[in-house]
DRENLOVEX-244260 format. One record per residue: x, y, z of N, C-alpha, C, O in turn; residue number from 1. Coordinates in steps of 0.02 Angstrom, whole numbers, padded with zeros to 5 digits. Atoms other than C-alpha are relative to their C-alpha. Example, Ala and Ser with C-alpha at 12.3 -4.5 7.8 and 13.67 -1.06 7.14 Angstrom:
2
   n.px   n.py   n.pz  ca.px  ca.py  ca.pz   c.px   c.py   c.pz   o.px   o.py   o.pz   k
  00045 -00059  00000  00615 -00225  00390  00045  00060  00000  00097  00059  00033   1
 -00042 -00059 -00003  00684 -00053  00357 -00039  00055  00037 -00014  00110  00045   2
! end
This chain:
29
   n.px   n.py   n.pz  ca.px  ca.py  ca.pz   c.px   c.py   c.pz   o.px   o.py   o.pz   k
 -00026  00069  00019  02311  05218  02882 -00043 -00040 -00030 -00032 -00100 -00038   1
  00062  00042  00036  02143  05170  02794  00016 -00020 -00063 -00013 -00068 -00089   2
 -00027  00010  00070  02239  05180  02627  00025 -00067  00001  00008 -00106 -00044   3
 -00035  00075 -00007  02337  05021  02681 -00054 -00059  00006 -00046 -00111 -00027   4
  00059  00051 -00014  02177  04917  02738 -00024 -00005 -00071 -00023 -00058 -00101   5
  00038  00002  00057  02091  04969  02583  00041 -00041 -00053  00010 -00086 -00081   6
 -00031  00032  00040  02230  04907  02472  00011 -00072  00016  00013 -00111 -00031   7
  00007  00065 -00028  02242  04750  02574 -00058 -00041 -00011 -00056 -00102 -00023   8
  00064  00029  00018  02059  04720  02550  00008 -00023 -00067  00007 -00083 -00081   9
  00007  00011  00073  02069  04739  02362  00047 -00061 -00015  00026 -00104 -00053  10
 -00042  00048  00028  02220  04626  02348 -00034 -00067  00030 -00034 -00117 -00006  11
  00039  00072 -00028  02121  04483  02464 -00052 -00009 -00055 -00051 -00063 -00085  12
  00057  00004  00053  01972  04508  02341  00029 -00032 -00057  00012 -00085 -00082  13
 -00022  00029  00080  02071  04486  02184  00039 -00068  00016  00054 -00105 -00031  14
 -00033  00074 -00001  02155  04332  02251 -00051 -00049  00014 -00040 -00107 -00002  15
  00067  00035 -00007  01978  04266  02302 -00032 -00019 -00062 -00056 -00074 -00076  16
  00028  00001  00068  01922  04307  02132  00034 -00058 -00046  00005 -00105 -00073  17
 -00038  00047  00042  02067  04217  02043 -00002 -00075  00020  00008 -00119 -00022  18
  00006  00065 -00017  02047  04064  02147 -00070 -00033 -00017 -00073 -00092 -00035  19
  00063  00010  00024  01862  04057  02113  00005 -00023 -00079 -00018 -00077 -00096  20
 -00006  00000  00068  01899  04069  01931  00036 -00066 -00018  00011 -00107 -00056  21
 -00031  00062  00014  02031  03934  01933 -00037 -00050  00026 -00039 -00097 -00014  22
  00036  00058 -00015  01924  03814  02031 -00053 -00014 -00055 -00063 -00071 -00076  23
  00057  00013  00037  01785  03839  01918  00030 -00026 -00074  00002 -00070 -00107  24
 -00034  00024  00067  01901  03816  01760  00029 -00082  00020  00021 -00128 -00020  25
 -00026  00054 -00013  01985  03670  01850  00065 -00014 -00017  00085 -00071 -00030  26
 -00061 -00006  00012  02160  03728  01821  00037  00007  00049  00024  00047  00094  27
 -00037  00014 -00064  02294  03675  01934  00054  00051  00022  00114  00042  00016  28
 -00044 -00063 -00018  02363  03842  01998 -00010  00006  00078  00017  00051  00110  29
! end
């Protein structure tokens, strides 16, 4: 079941990256 956790971690990292980019840009998303 490591595959599921790996996918989950990748999704979380992507969300964090998107949040950081949005905050740096100052876009309301």
